[in-house]
ZABA-481631 format. One record per residue (C-alpha): residue in three letters; x, y, z. Coordinates in pm, whole numbers, plus 50000, padded with zeros to 5 digits. Example, Ala and Ser with C-alpha at 12.3 -4.5 7.8 and 13.67 -1.06 7.14 Angstrom:
BEGIN
ALA512304955050780/SER513674989450714/
// end
This chain:
BEGIN
MET500005000050000/ALA501395033649902/ALA502225057350184/ASP500055088250231/HIS502645116050203/ASN500005142250293/TYR499635129350648/THR501645155250848/GLU501365175851166/ALA499075199050970/SER496595170350932/ILE495975169351307/LYS493205193151412/THR491685202251745/LEU488095214551734/SER486435236451993/ALA483335222152161/LEU481135244751947/GLU482865234251625/HIS482585197551721/ILE478845199551795/ARG478145216551462/LEU480435193251266/ARG479165161151432/PRO475615169151551/GLY474635132251537/MET476785125451843/TYR474655150052043/ILE471105148251902/GLY471085115251713/ARG469815126051374/LEU469085158651198/GLY465975153050986/ASN463405178750873/GLY460825173751148/ALA458805146750970/HIS459825120551229/ALA459185122951603/GLU462855115651678/ASP464285141951441/GLY466815165651592/ILE464595196351625/TYR462425177451878/VAL465545166352066/LEU466495203152099/LEU463085210552249/LYS463255180052475/GLU466685189852606/THR465275224052695/ILE462155210752869/ASP464195184253055/ASN465875211953252/CYS462435225453352/ILE461335190553459/ASP464465186453671/GLU463535218653852/TYR459995205953912/THR461295172354037/MET463415190654292/GLY460295209254412/PHE460555242354226/GLY457925254653980/LYS454665237453891/ARG454195252053544/VAL456115251053216/GLU455065272552920/VAL455965263052562/HIS455205285252266/LEU455775277651898/ALA455615304551631/GLU456585290451291/ARG460165278151354/THR460895295851683/VAL460285278452016/CYS460085295352356/VAL460195276252687/ARG459605292953026/ASP459715275653363/TYR459155289253713/GLY461965271453893/ARG464895287254071/GLY466415302753759/ILE470015297453646/PRO472435316853872/LEU472925349753686/GLY476685349853704/LYS476835315453541/LEU474115320453278/ILE476515322752982/ASP478555292753100/CYS475455271253158/VAL474135276152806/SER477375277252607/VAL480315260952785/ILE480215223052749/ASN480515201553064/THR479165229853280/GLY476145224953505/ALA474785217853853/LYS473915181653787/TYR477335168353876/ASP476315175654235/SER473945147554330/LYS472635167854624/THR471305194754392/PHE469745171854130/GLN469255137354281/LYS467615119253989/SER468025141153686/VAL467945129853325/GLY470575155053211/LEU473805148053390/ASN476515155353135/GLY476335193153096/VAL475875189552720/GLY472195192352623/GLN471525229752637/LYS474905237452483/ALA473955215752184/VAL470655234852153/ASN472585267452147/ALA475215255051902/LEU472645240751657/ALA470335270951665/HIS470465299951420/SER469435322951703/TYR469295315652076/ARG468285336752376/ALA468425327552744/GLN467055348053031/SER467155339953401/VAL465145356453677/ARG466295352654039/GLU465165371654345/GLY464105403654171/GLN466925404653918/CYS467185391853560/LYS469835387453295/LEU469505381452919/VAL472115367652678/GLU471845363152300/PHE473715339652066/GLU473905331451695/ARG475005296351595/GLY476495291751941/LYS478485324051950/LEU477665351452201/VAL476455382952024/LYS475065402952316/GLU475215401452694/HIS472665424252858/LYS473345439553197/VAL471645426153506/GLN468405445253565/ALA465715446853827/SER462635425653751/ASP459245419653908/GLU458815386553723/ARG458655353253905/ASN461855333053934/GLY462665309453649/THR464385305053316/TYR463305315152966/ILE464885299152656/GLU464105309052298/PHE465695292751993/THR465295288351618/PRO466995257151474/ASP469615264551208/GLU468375257350855/GLN472005253050747/LEU471885220450944/PHE468235209950937/GLY467485220550578/ALA465435248350426/ASN462215227850453/PHE462355217450818/ALA459205223351023/PHE457895214551368/ARG454845191951377/ARG452515201651657/GLU451305165651712/TYR454845154651802/ILE455235183052048/GLU451845174952201/GLU452855138352239/MET456055149052414/LEU454175171952652/TRP451605145252737/ASN454435121652832/TYR455895148253061/ALA452445153353217/TYR451875116053278/LEU455275112553443/ASN455015143853657/ARG451605144553819/GLY450775179153946/LEU452835196653678/THR450985218153424/LEU452515222353080/ASN451015248452850/PHE451545247352475/ASN450275276952274/GLY447485282452524/LYS446445246052581/ASN447145229252917/TYR448535193952954/LYS448105178653298/SER447565143653439/GLU446355131253775/GLY446395093953692/GLY449995090953577/LEU450895060453371/LYS447325047553397/ASP446245078353200/LEU449055072452951/LEU448015036452888/THR444335046052860/LYS445215071752593/LYS447555048252406/LEU445215018352389/THR443975011152036/GLY441474983752124/GLU439564967152406/THR441514954352706/LEU440934919452847/TYR440964932053206/PRO441224965753387/ILE444634982853390/ALA446854972453681/HIS448435004353820/LEU451344997254056/GLU453485022954239/ALA456255026354495/GLU459165049854552/ASP461165054154229/ILE458935031154024/GLU455515032053856/ILE454015005553629/ALA450715002453441/LEU449874971253244/THR447104951153082/HIS446584926952792/GLY444644933252472/GLY443444912852177/HIS446254922651940/TYR449434904351846/GLY452844914451976/GLU454044933852280/GLU453644971352333/TYR455814990352581/TYR456315026552687/SER459385029652908/PHE460835059653090/VAL463845068053308/ASN463795099953517/GLY461055113053288/GLN463005105252970/HIS461135084352710/THR463535055552642/THR462135045552304/MET464805018452262/GLY464145003752609/GLY467174992252805/THR467974974353128/HIS464804986053305/LEU462504972953033/ALA464374939753017/ALA463944936753396/PHE460214944453370/ARG459694917653104/GLU461584892453317/GLY459664902653628/LEU456314899153451/VAL457094863753337/GLY458454852853676/THR455524867453873/VAL452864851853647/ARG454564817953656/ASN454744818754037/PHE451154830754074/PHE449674803053858/GLY452264776953958/LYS452924768053594/GLN455984772253372/TYR454174790353093/ASP456314800152795/ALA457534836152828/ALA456214844852480/ASP452714833252575/ILE452714854152893/ARG453864885452712/GLN451714880752401/SER449374910852363/VAL450724928852671/VAL450524966752681/ALA452604982752955/ALA454165015153070/VAL457215014553298/SER458835044253472/VAL461815043353708/ARG463955070053873/VAL467635061753884/GLN470485080754046/GLU473165090253790/PRO471665070653497/VAL473945059053216/PHE472425059752869/GLU473865043552560/SER473945076552368/GLN473585113952428/THR469985112152298/LYS469145089752599/THR466825065652414/LYS468225034052579/LEU469225028852942/GLY472545011452999/SER472715014153380/THR472694981953581/ASP472244998253925/MET469615021354074/GLY472425043154211/PRO476035041754332/LYS474995023654652/GLY471605010554543/PRO470334976254433/THR470624964454076/ILE467864975953844/ARG467044939453771/SER466584929854137/PHE464734962154219/ILE462144958153943/THR461694920353965/SER461214922554345/PHE458684950554299/MET456764929454045/GLN456814898354265/GLN455264918054549/HIS452914943254388/LEU451704924854078/ASP451204892854276/ASN449104912354531/TRP447094928354250/LEU446314894454091/HIS445164880754429/ARG442924911054482/ASN441494908654128/PRO440624871854073/GLU438474878553764/ALA441354896453593/ALA443724868253694/GLU441414842153542/THR441094862553221/LEU444884864753203/ARG445214827053250/LYS442794820552963/LYS444654845252742/ILE448004828252811/GLU446614793752738/ALA444934805852417/SER448284819952301/GLU449934786952390/ARG447424767352178/GLU447884790751881/ARG451674788751907/LYS451584750851903/GLU449184750451608/LEU451554773351418/SER454684752951489/GLY454024726851219/ILE453054752750959/ARG456084773951052/ASN458494745250989/LEU456914737750650/ALA457154774350549/LYS460814775650647/GLU461604744450445/ARG459714758050144/ALA461634790850155/LYS464934772650197/LYS464314749249902/ALA463134776449667/ASN465924799949782/LEU463444828249734/HIS465144851749979/ASN467684861849716/LYS464954870349466/LYS462814890349704/LEU465384908149918/ARG468344929249813/ASP469924932250154/CYS472224958850298/ARG475304953950514/VAL474354973250829/HIS471424961551041/LEU469674974351352/ASP470614943151548/GLY474334949951493/LYS476804972951668/ASP477594995051369/LYS477375032351441/ARG474985036051143/ALA472615009051271/GLU469755033751323/GLU469995043650954/SER469195007950843/THR466185009050611/LEU464064983850422/PHE462184997550122/ILE459134976850025/VAL458384982649656/GLU455884969049404/GLY457414949449119/ASP460874943448979/SER460984975748778/ALA460794998549081/ALA463084974949274/GLY465664977448997/SER465675015548994/LEU465965017749370/THR468574990149401/ALA470815006949144/CYS471135039249344/ARG470625029349708/ASP473255031049980/VAL474284994449997/GLN475524999450352/THR472185009150507/GLN469385005350247/ALA467764972150156/VAL464984965549904/PHE462144940249923/ALA460134935449602/LEU456464925549608/LYS455174905549313/GLY451764922349312/LYS449024931649554/PRO449504913449886/LEU446694894750058/ASN444094913650262/THR444744900350613/PHE441634914850777/GLY439854888250980/LEU442714863250940/THR444934847951208/LYS448724846651229/LYS448534813651042/VAL448354834050720/ILE451954845950764/TYR453244810650721/GLU450754799550457/ASN451304830550242/GLU454754829450085/GLU455114866950042/PHE454214876050400/HIS456424848550538/LEU459394861450342/LEU458684897250450/GLN458504886350815/SER461774867350768/ALA463444897650608/LEU462394919250904/ASN463284891151151/LEU460054895751347/GLU459124859551407/ASP460184860751771/GLY459164896851834/ILE460424931851770/ASP463644926651969/GLY465234910651663/LEU464114937451413/ARG466804940551144/TYR465894975151008/ASN465125006651203/ASN463065021150918/VAL460475001550721/VAL459525023150423/ILE456555015250200/ALA457525027949854/THR454595023449617/ASP453305043149319/ALA451165073849382/ASP448195059149197/VAL445105039349298/ASP446885005549289/GLY449835019449482/MET447535033849749/HIS445735000449774/ILE449024982049828/ARG449945007150099/LEU446674999950278/LEU447164962250251/LEU450694964450394/ILE449714988450672/SER446784965650760/PHE449204936350782/PHE451484955551020/VAL448584969051230/LYS447114934051262/PHE450224913751342/PHE453054937751433/PRO451474969451580/GLU454624976651780/LEU456344985251451/LEU453935014551420/THR453755024451786/ASN457575025451799/GLY457745047251487/HIS459445022751251/VAL457005024650956/SER456845052850700/VAL455555059150348/LEU458055072250093/GLU456895103949925/THR458015104549561/PRO457635133449317/LEU454595135349095/PHE456205159748849/ARG459575169848712/VAL459745205748592/ARG462925216548412/ASN464495240348168/LYS468015240148028/LYS469495254048350/LYS467555238348636/THR465425208048733/ILE462825208749013/TYR460985178049143/CYS457465185249267/TYR455425164749513/SER452095182549462/GLU450175203949218/ALA451015234749428/GLU454735227249409/LYS454415222549031/GLN452795256748992/SER455515272249209/ALA458215255848992/LEU456565268848672/HIS456475303648821/GLN460205300548896/LEU461345284448569/GLY458815299848334/LYS455725286048161/ALA457855271947880/ALA459525247148114/GLU459165210148034/ILE456795190948264/THR457015153248315/ARG454345134548512/PHE455725103848690/LYS453155075748690/GLY455225050448881/LEU458535045149055/GLY459685022148776/GLU459705052048538/VAL462165071348751/SER465765065848643/PRO468315054748905/GLY470115087948862/GLU466965106648960/PHE465905082049228/LYS469105088549420/ASP467855123349506/PHE464635109749658/ILE466165084249899/GLY469255103550013/MET469595134650229/GLY466435149550077/ILE464245119150144/ARG460635127350233/LEU458945102550463/GLU455425103450601/PRO455395083850930/VAL452545058950982/SER451175063851332/LEU448435049351552/LYS448435079651783/HIS444925090851693/VAL443395055951663/THR441165044551948/ASP440255009951811/THR442334992651543/ASP439704965451497/ASP437074991551406/LEU439555009451181/LEU440514978050990/GLY436914966550978/PHE435804999050816/TYR438545001650553/MET439484965350491/GLY436324945950580/LYS433334938350360/ASN432104966450137/THR429344978850366/PRO426835006550282/HIS428535027050556/ARG431835026550367/GLN430155032150031/ASN428475063550168/PHE431795075550308/ILE433455071749966/ILE430615089749787/GLU430635118550035/ASN434435123050015/LEU434965116549643/ARG437055143149468/VAL437965145149102/GLU441285158348974/LYS439695191148859/ASP438495198249215/LEU441945191149358/ILE443695214349111/GLU441235242649181/ALA441655237449555/
// end
């Protein structure tokens, strides 16, 4: 190998903290994104700001947090103690500065590293921080992390607390980034459930909970429960759980008020504790999968000096409750053995319903075992995996730093698969090709997955047979044509996921790829348009003489063009169950028999292309 003669002392660089945050934002906020996904960076910036307010509330200071959004600017005001005025600049701009290194000041805080608010400042186009303490206030202003104005300390008759205002930097988040109010509302509800007595106000609307995690579970449920919610509490732990009629397991886990969307040691301990307690209560060694089938649970713990697996704090890595405390595993399993066991004894009807549910799951699992083996043999003999799946190299179940970028595109037909495969990132993007319209799974049991070759291969590609823990791709993207057939395939696939793998949707893994409907170009510039309005805007920009191409399907788009739609500028529309109260009713209406009710709905909402253009 030839030596690199350019590698000299000049090649070695030392970045300031500000430069490092802006150059490598992923280390601090996970991903950038444009706001289309609930875990995009702009929401992490808001979360980091509100976390500081929650820490104040947890320590007994301030019972109200006000959040205001105006276009792209967010303002957050708490009524805690306020940042000490002399340290205001340091606390919002100097990395590794904060009060949370002192465990006496913040016993069980989520932000312990002195990084969060500095990242907000560094990644914001404009940033203002004001602190009010004991009749005095101070205001400082920054641009892209650099101090531009430090106001003198002044007298103030405002209540104590801290005010933060920031606008994310479009140089980093893109010219089209935008906050989605539903994601902010979801965040605020979680804060309310986990901090009973706290009022959060967002643009004039209050968010407050008295029932804690029981309220959270009630709001999250998308179908009937088999028995009333078990709500269990003690110092540093709160759990709510029940079972439904759906497939899979559904969890909402939190540490010190932080939503740990990737789970961690506390969730693993809860799942173990649930299985052990149920086995002991019934005196039978039920299979763990049968006990957890259809469970819906929320778990919240408070840990001293928590260790997360990344700065975005989505997965707990701690093994102990604190420096001198018990292990998280023993703490949670002991709590379950005592409190859940007591609850089952006090609620014999619920216990009997749970027993019947477990035994029904056991019977179904045994019935499926023979079919499952036949399906595996059939797939192995036909070697169909290679024809259906063009795999990538990095997967979610691996340790690669790009694991969260792993994506499976589900496309219709070989033509679209060919275009996408030719220009994808082979490291993180895989392609699964459907051969036509998949089966409508409404009203069918899990048996269909093994009897239907296509669904079995899709399940195998995703590695979901034994639950979501083995999921191979963080993003499952439905990429179908923007026509009637394409929309129908989307519905069939979404119905399949809602029916058998709802946790894919509740955990935010499923999206629909938005592809351009038009290409408008002249000799100097090409603009891809995703709507009629964007097409008209492009014509206004390029002139009425510009050439317009209408894309009818993904197969028509050349690999060279497709690369633009699945790279940095990818547009994804997340598929969510947040506003669904009963998935059975939803699927029954859209995917069941063609009832007069649905026919009337279609007639009343029918729009022709002329109406859409005029609108």
